[in-house]
Each structure stands twice: as C-alpha cells, then as structure tokens.
BADRENSE-608099 format. One line per 5 residues: number of its first residue (from 0); for each residue x, y, z of N, C-alpha, C, CB. Coordinates in Angstrom, 2 decimals. Glycine has a CB too. Example, Ala and Ser with C-alpha at 12.3 -4.5 7.8 and 13.67 -1.06 7.14 Angstrom:
! BADRENSE-608099
0	13.19 -5.69 7.80 12.30 -4.50 7.80 13.20 -3.30 7.80 11.31 -4.47 9.05; 12.85 -2.25 7.08 13.67 -1.06 7.14 12.90 0.03 7.87 14.08 -0.60 5.72
//
This chain:
! BADRENSE-608099
0	26.06 61.00 140.53 26.20 62.37 140.38 27.54 62.81 139.91 25.89 63.00 141.59; 28.47 61.43 140.25 29.67 61.32 140.08 30.21 61.35 138.82 29.99 60.40 140.62; 29.44 60.63 138.22 29.80 60.71 136.94 29.23 61.94 135.76 29.45 59.43 136.57; 28.34 62.30 136.47 27.71 64.20 135.21 29.10 64.92 135.78 25.44 65.71 135.99; 29.42 65.14 136.82 30.60 65.36 137.58 31.60 65.36 136.60 30.87 64.36 138.67
5	31.85 63.83 136.65 33.32 63.71 135.90 33.10 63.67 134.20 34.15 62.11 136.44; 31.75 63.77 133.79 32.07 63.80 132.38 32.00 65.25 131.73 31.10 62.85 131.65; 31.54 66.17 132.95 31.66 67.90 132.81 32.81 67.95 132.92 31.00 68.95 133.82; 34.16 67.63 133.28 35.18 67.65 133.68 35.98 67.35 132.81 35.26 67.12 134.57; 35.63 66.38 132.54 36.33 65.30 130.71 36.22 66.43 129.94 35.10 63.64 129.69
10	35.10 66.71 129.53 34.66 67.24 128.42 35.52 68.82 128.41 32.92 67.25 128.46; 35.55 69.20 129.60 36.26 70.82 129.89 37.86 70.50 129.49 36.12 71.48 131.93; 38.51 68.95 130.08 39.56 68.98 129.50 39.84 68.71 128.53 40.11 68.64 129.87; 38.49 68.05 127.54 38.90 67.47 126.04 38.75 68.67 125.34 37.93 66.20 125.33; 38.18 69.44 125.80 38.11 71.09 125.08 39.16 72.00 124.99 37.19 71.98 125.78
15	39.69 72.34 125.89 40.78 72.80 126.54 42.15 72.17 125.85 40.59 72.44 128.05; 42.50 71.03 125.70 43.71 70.78 125.46 43.67 71.17 123.85 44.14 69.28 125.92; 42.61 70.97 123.14 42.95 71.13 121.36 43.04 72.62 121.39 41.55 70.52 120.04; 42.91 73.56 122.34 42.75 74.71 122.36 44.87 75.35 122.75 41.26 74.95 123.64; 45.00 74.53 123.80 46.39 74.86 123.95 47.31 74.37 123.59 46.71 74.94 124.80
20	46.91 73.03 122.63 47.72 72.50 121.54 47.76 73.73 120.31 47.02 70.99 121.00; 46.68 74.51 120.23 46.90 75.14 118.63 47.59 76.65 119.41 44.96 75.43 117.35; 47.67 76.88 120.60 48.57 77.87 120.85 50.00 77.76 121.32 48.03 78.52 121.61; 50.20 76.64 121.32 51.46 76.20 121.30 51.74 75.97 119.87 51.67 75.03 122.17; 50.50 75.62 119.00 51.98 75.73 117.67 51.79 76.70 117.02 52.22 74.55 116.42
25	51.08 78.05 117.69 51.33 79.07 117.13 52.58 79.89 117.72 50.19 79.70 117.11; 52.90 79.56 118.85 53.75 79.92 119.49 55.24 79.49 118.09 53.57 79.11 121.14; 55.24 78.48 118.06 56.59 77.29 117.51 56.47 77.72 116.21 56.38 75.33 117.64; 55.29 78.37 115.43 55.13 78.80 113.58 55.53 80.16 114.06 53.23 78.70 112.49; 55.74 80.92 114.85 55.81 82.14 115.02 57.85 82.26 115.36 54.52 82.58 116.36
30	58.12 80.96 115.97 59.74 80.98 116.49 60.16 80.38 114.69 60.28 79.49 118.34; 59.15 79.94 114.43 59.72 79.09 112.94 60.25 80.41 112.04 58.15 78.05 111.88; 59.01 81.24 112.03 59.12 82.20 110.91 60.54 83.08 111.55 57.50 83.25 110.66; 60.56 83.44 112.69 61.50 84.04 112.79 62.75 83.91 112.22 61.55 84.06 113.66; 63.09 82.68 112.72 63.94 81.80 112.64 64.37 81.65 110.99 63.36 80.60 113.34
35	63.15 81.73 110.45 63.46 81.72 108.82 64.16 83.10 108.38 61.96 81.56 107.88; 62.74 84.19 109.13 63.61 85.59 108.52 65.38 85.72 109.12 62.61 87.25 109.21; 65.68 85.69 110.42 67.44 85.73 110.38 67.74 84.95 109.39 68.32 85.16 111.71; 67.53 83.65 108.95 67.94 82.98 108.15 67.97 83.63 106.21 67.08 81.80 108.58; 67.27 84.17 106.04 66.79 84.61 104.95 68.03 86.17 104.87 64.88 84.82 105.11
40	68.09 87.04 106.10 68.94 88.22 106.39 70.36 87.83 106.46 68.54 88.89 107.70; 70.99 86.81 106.50 71.70 85.99 106.91 72.28 85.88 105.09 70.90 84.70 107.89; 71.43 85.12 104.05 71.74 85.05 102.60 71.70 86.31 102.53 70.87 84.27 101.59; 71.08 87.20 102.51 70.67 88.83 101.67 72.08 89.20 102.15 69.04 90.12 102.36; 72.47 89.29 103.28 74.06 89.83 103.51 75.23 88.84 102.42 74.55 89.52 105.51
45	74.96 87.40 102.90 76.11 87.24 102.03 76.10 86.93 100.79 76.80 86.48 102.41; 75.09 86.96 100.26 74.55 87.58 98.94 75.45 89.09 98.30 72.83 88.00 99.33; 74.76 89.41 99.02 75.48 91.18 98.83 77.34 91.45 99.52 74.14 92.52 100.16; 77.42 90.67 99.91 79.04 90.69 100.03 79.64 90.05 98.79 79.61 89.84 101.38; 79.23 88.82 98.31 79.45 88.04 96.94 79.57 88.77 95.93 78.47 87.16 96.56
50	78.02 90.01 95.98 78.03 90.79 94.82 79.11 92.29 95.13 76.29 91.15 94.48; 79.08 92.45 96.11 80.60 93.50 96.27 81.56 93.11 95.96 81.09 93.97 97.46; 82.64 91.78 96.20 83.91 91.46 95.42 84.30 90.99 93.99 84.36 90.66 96.02; 82.55 90.42 93.88 82.55 90.52 92.15 82.58 91.83 91.47 81.24 89.89 91.53; 82.11 92.74 92.27 82.07 94.34 91.48 83.80 94.81 92.07 80.33 95.79 92.34
55	84.37 94.39 92.65 85.84 95.18 92.79 86.44 94.25 91.99 86.64 95.38 94.37; 86.04 92.44 91.91 87.22 91.96 90.84 87.04 92.46 89.72 87.36 90.53 90.55; 85.70 92.99 89.16 85.65 93.41 87.90 86.77 94.66 87.58 84.18 93.81 87.69; 86.03 95.59 88.80 86.59 96.56 88.68 88.67 97.21 88.63 85.78 96.88 89.60; 89.09 95.79 89.87 90.63 95.64 89.09 90.79 95.21 87.89 91.51 94.77 89.66
60	89.86 94.66 87.84 90.44 94.18 86.32 90.64 95.42 84.94 89.19 92.95 85.73; 89.25 96.22 85.44 89.40 97.61 84.47 90.55 98.49 84.54 88.32 98.59 84.73; 90.83 98.34 85.89 92.09 98.68 86.60 93.56 98.24 85.43 92.07 97.65 88.24; 93.65 96.96 85.08 94.52 96.32 85.24 94.80 96.45 83.43 94.20 94.95 86.13; 93.49 96.77 82.76 93.69 96.62 81.56 94.13 98.19 81.21 92.44 95.96 80.84
65	92.95 99.16 82.34 93.58 100.50 81.62 94.95 100.73 81.68 93.07 101.73 82.18; 95.91 100.32 82.80 97.50 100.45 83.05 97.89 99.57 81.73 98.16 99.72 84.74; 97.53 98.37 81.41 98.34 98.07 80.25 97.93 98.25 79.27 98.73 97.05 80.11; 96.85 99.13 78.89 97.13 100.17 77.89 97.96 101.39 77.59 96.30 100.54 77.78; 97.57 102.20 78.87 98.82 102.93 78.92 99.92 102.62 78.88 98.94 103.44 79.68
70	100.37 101.43 78.98 101.76 101.48 79.24 102.22 101.31 77.73 102.32 100.31 80.36; 101.34 100.14 77.27 101.65 100.06 76.12 101.45 101.08 74.84 101.20 99.10 75.99; 100.56 102.13 74.90 100.66 103.41 74.27 101.98 104.42 74.75 99.27 104.10 74.57; 102.56 104.13 76.41 103.93 105.40 76.34 104.96 104.49 75.69 104.66 106.15 78.14; 104.77 103.16 75.39 106.14 102.57 74.97 106.25 102.57 73.06 106.19 100.75 75.74
75	104.80 102.56 72.89 105.05 103.15 71.74 105.30 104.61 71.20 104.27 102.79 71.24; 104.44 105.51 72.15 105.15 107.02 72.26 106.63 107.00 72.32 104.71 107.81 73.58; 107.26 106.19 72.61 108.32 106.43 73.30 109.43 105.86 71.94 108.28 105.59 74.94; 108.74 104.83 71.62 109.14 103.94 69.88 109.75 105.08 69.12 107.48 103.24 68.71; 108.15 105.78 68.70 108.06 107.00 68.12 109.15 107.50 68.03 107.32 107.79 68.65
80	109.13 107.97 69.13 110.15 109.60 68.89 111.73 109.09 69.39 109.47 111.32 70.27; 111.81 107.85 69.02 113.62 107.29 68.79 113.71 106.80 70.01 115.05 108.54 68.48; 114.70 105.92 69.57 115.49 104.85 70.07 116.08 105.12 71.38 116.50 104.53 69.15; 116.65 106.38 71.77 117.49 106.78 72.99 115.97 107.18 73.98 118.83 108.36 72.58; 114.85 107.14 73.46 113.56 108.20 74.50 112.80 106.38 74.84 111.93 109.98 73.06
85	112.64 105.42 73.59 112.27 104.21 74.44 113.13 103.49 75.30 111.83 103.31 73.69; 114.04 103.45 75.30 115.37 103.41 76.17 115.08 103.90 77.52 116.55 104.32 75.55; 115.25 104.77 77.33 115.42 106.20 78.50 113.19 105.61 79.25 115.69 108.93 76.96; 112.31 105.92 79.10 111.66 105.82 79.41 110.99 103.92 79.60 111.33 106.83 78.81; 112.08 102.99 79.12 112.05 101.74 79.65 112.40 101.35 80.52 112.35 101.13 79.22
90	113.46 102.19 80.98 114.38 102.38 82.40 113.82 103.01 83.39 115.63 103.15 82.26; 112.61 103.73 83.31 112.50 104.19 84.80 112.54 104.13 85.50 112.18 104.40 85.27; 110.98 102.70 85.16 110.73 102.30 86.30 111.19 101.38 87.18 109.92 102.14 86.23; 112.16 100.29 86.48 113.45 99.85 86.83 113.75 100.07 88.06 114.37 100.34 86.12; 114.20 101.83 87.28 115.51 102.36 87.71 114.92 102.86 89.14 116.25 103.63 86.61
95	113.27 103.31 89.26 112.73 104.21 90.07 112.98 103.22 91.52 111.05 104.68 89.56; 111.94 102.04 90.89 112.23 100.48 92.09 113.70 100.46 92.85 112.27 98.71 91.03; 113.79 100.22 91.86 115.97 99.67 92.28 116.18 100.80 93.50 117.76 100.24 90.36; 116.49 102.37 92.87 116.56 102.79 93.98 115.76 103.32 94.73 117.20 103.28 93.99; 115.01 102.96 94.72 113.80 102.98 95.86 114.59 101.38 97.26 111.61 102.34 94.64
100	114.54 100.33 96.62 115.00 99.42 96.59 116.11 99.45 98.24 115.52 99.35 95.09; 116.93 100.56 97.28 118.72 100.05 97.65 118.84 101.46 98.90 120.36 100.28 95.68; 117.12 102.57 98.35 117.97 103.41 99.92 116.70 102.76 101.05 117.99 105.94 99.90; 116.05 101.93 100.64 115.16 102.18 101.73 116.13 100.59 102.96 112.93 101.91 100.99; 116.90 99.56 101.46 117.54 98.94 102.56 118.93 99.67 103.08 117.80 97.49 102.13
105	119.24 100.88 102.84 120.25 101.57 103.73 119.70 102.01 104.85 120.89 102.67 103.15; 118.56 102.23 105.14 117.42 103.04 105.83 117.71 102.18 107.33 115.55 102.86 104.98; 117.31 101.00 106.80 117.11 100.15 107.49 118.13 99.34 108.28 116.52 99.59 106.85; 119.58 99.14 107.29 120.66 98.94 107.94 121.36 99.70 108.98 121.32 98.80 107.18; 121.07 100.90 108.28 121.74 102.12 109.20 121.28 102.21 110.49 121.50 103.50 108.67
110	119.86 102.16 110.84 119.26 101.55 111.47 119.41 100.59 112.43 118.82 101.32 110.92; 119.29 99.50 111.97 119.85 98.29 112.65 121.29 98.47 113.68 120.18 97.27 111.40; 122.20 99.28 112.14 123.63 99.28 113.13 123.70 99.96 114.58 124.79 100.07 112.34; 122.53 101.44 114.13 122.56 102.35 115.09 122.11 101.64 116.84 121.49 103.55 114.47; 120.87 100.58 116.53 120.51 100.24 117.77 121.40 99.18 118.35 119.18 99.85 117.76
115	122.27 98.62 117.38 123.23 97.52 117.95 124.36 98.68 118.54 123.94 96.22 116.58; 124.44 99.64 118.36 125.84 100.24 119.17 124.92 100.79 120.22 127.03 101.57 118.29; 123.94 100.98 119.94 123.69 101.66 121.55 123.40 100.78 122.24 122.61 102.70 121.85; 123.93 99.58 122.15 123.89 98.56 122.87 122.52 97.12 122.89 124.01 99.33 124.05; 121.78 97.56 122.07 120.71 96.20 121.96 121.67 95.09 121.25 119.08 96.52 120.83
120	120.66 94.32 121.95 121.14 93.17 121.12 120.92 92.49 119.66 120.89 92.38 121.78; 121.64 92.05 118.91 121.48 91.74 117.46 120.07 91.23 117.03 122.52 90.68 117.07; 119.81 89.92 117.84 118.32 89.15 117.32 117.24 90.16 117.78 117.96 87.45 118.14; 117.18 90.77 119.16 116.50 91.34 119.02 116.14 92.97 117.96 116.51 91.17 120.05; 117.04 92.81 117.34 117.32 94.45 116.60 116.78 93.85 115.30 119.29 95.27 116.47
125	117.28 92.82 114.77 116.93 92.17 113.72 115.31 91.91 113.60 117.71 90.96 113.75; 115.09 91.24 114.44 113.90 91.09 114.60 112.22 92.07 114.41 114.20 90.76 115.61; 112.67 92.90 115.17 112.26 94.16 115.64 112.03 94.91 114.10 113.48 94.89 116.75; 113.39 94.87 113.42 112.93 95.86 112.44 112.63 95.00 111.20 114.04 97.05 112.14; 111.86 94.21 111.09 110.98 93.74 110.45 109.31 93.94 110.62 111.35 92.66 110.54
130	108.87 94.76 110.06 107.01 94.61 110.80 106.17 94.56 109.56 106.28 96.26 111.90; 104.74 95.21 109.92 103.83 94.99 109.02 104.11 95.82 108.01 102.60 95.08 109.45; 104.99 96.62 108.50 105.04 97.98 106.91 105.51 97.78 106.04 105.67 99.27 106.86; 107.03 97.31 106.43 107.74 96.50 105.58 107.63 95.67 104.73 108.22 96.07 105.96; 106.34 94.53 105.39 105.88 93.29 105.04 105.14 94.28 103.76 104.89 92.23 106.34
135	103.98 95.09 104.07 103.52 95.34 102.95 104.03 96.27 101.44 102.60 95.72 103.45; 105.29 97.06 102.25 106.25 97.48 100.75 106.21 96.41 99.93 107.95 97.80 100.93; 107.22 95.15 100.68 107.65 94.09 99.73 106.30 93.68 98.81 108.27 92.72 100.63; 105.28 93.66 99.67 104.19 92.97 98.83 104.12 93.70 97.32 102.65 93.09 99.66; 103.86 95.25 97.75 103.38 96.40 97.13 103.86 96.39 95.63 103.87 97.65 97.91
140	105.70 96.41 95.96 106.61 96.20 94.95 106.52 94.96 94.06 107.80 96.23 95.52; 106.62 93.79 95.09 106.64 92.40 93.99 104.84 92.23 93.03 106.95 90.55 95.33; 103.94 92.70 94.48 102.66 92.98 93.08 102.74 93.84 91.90 101.36 93.61 93.58; 103.32 94.94 91.87 103.54 96.07 91.31 104.07 94.94 89.61 104.85 97.27 92.40; 105.43 94.25 90.49 106.31 94.00 88.86 105.57 92.88 88.83 108.27 93.74 88.64
145	104.90 91.86 89.06 104.81 90.76 88.97 103.31 89.91 88.43 105.27 90.56 90.13; 102.47 90.70 88.79 100.91 90.62 88.95 100.40 90.69 87.41 100.22 91.99 89.97; 100.95 92.43 87.08 100.89 92.63 86.27 101.57 91.24 84.89 101.30 93.87 86.59; 102.23 91.05 84.86 102.87 89.65 83.90 101.82 88.55 83.84 104.37 88.83 84.64; 101.61 88.01 85.24 100.73 87.01 85.36 99.54 87.47 84.72 100.53 86.61 86.71
150	99.02 88.53 85.04 97.79 88.96 84.24 97.23 88.80 82.78 97.84 90.09 84.32; 98.87 89.20 82.04 98.59 89.43 80.59 99.18 87.83 80.56 99.47 90.92 79.59; 99.66 87.25 81.09 99.58 85.53 80.42 98.29 84.87 80.28 100.35 84.40 81.37; 97.63 85.29 81.68 96.79 84.34 81.40 95.25 84.93 80.22 96.38 83.81 83.02; 95.45 85.85 80.19 94.37 87.05 79.79 94.37 86.43 77.94 95.21 89.23 80.17
155	95.97 86.32 77.83 96.52 85.92 76.36 96.42 84.52 75.85 97.96 86.20 76.27
//
C-alpha cells in the first residue's frame, strides 16, 4: 500500500515538474522578448538621432555653399560696378565686425569701471564681467570669420 501511495505521489510530482518548468521557461521567454523590444526601441532612437544629425550636417553644408556663392556673386557684381564699389563692398563686413567688437569692448570696460568705482573689488568684477552670453558672442564672431575659410579650403 505504501508503494502504491509513493508511486502515485512520485508520478504526480514527475507530471507537475515539467509543467512548472514550462511555465518558468515561458516567463523567462517573455522577459527576454520584452528586453529585446526595449533594446530595439533604443536602437531605433539612436538611429533616428544619427539620421537627424546627418540631415543637419547636410543642411549646414548647403547653407555654407549658398553663402559662399552669394559672397562670390556679390564680389563679382561689385567688381563689375567699379573699383571703389568693390573696395567699399569688401570693407563692409570687416568694418561692421570691427565696429561691433570696439563698441562691445567699450561697453564692457565702462561697466567694469563703474562697478569698481562703486566699490566692488576688481577681481570679482573681472570674473563676473565674462559670462556665457559673452562667450557665445565671441564664438559667433570667430565662427563667422574662420569657419567659412576652413570650409572652403577643405572642399577645394
């Protein structure tokens, strides 16, 4: 009788164990599929960002090409109009840049001088007078003048 009971019990256990393992395997498979779906979504996002950056680079290149063509045409038009017009046209951009840099520098110097005159320590005034906006303006001017030349040199 014990053998029959033990046989029935072991038979039931051996029948349930594969079913439990199937459930455990299905759970792991679902977790794996979910993880793979997450990785696919990350990959698609990265691929989209790369495509956007490539498009931005292409657009920037086209903008620089258009600016280069416009400047060349402007120079040709000015030369065709006469010598003094070409000289005036060539002096406009450097003149405006120089005027802006001098005016901006004067405003900074006067505001620092007023702060020191009001009792602030010169070290603090000097450090606080240069901020992110000043850096952005400097980078804009430098990029305007030097990036176009580098771009032209690397393309030709």
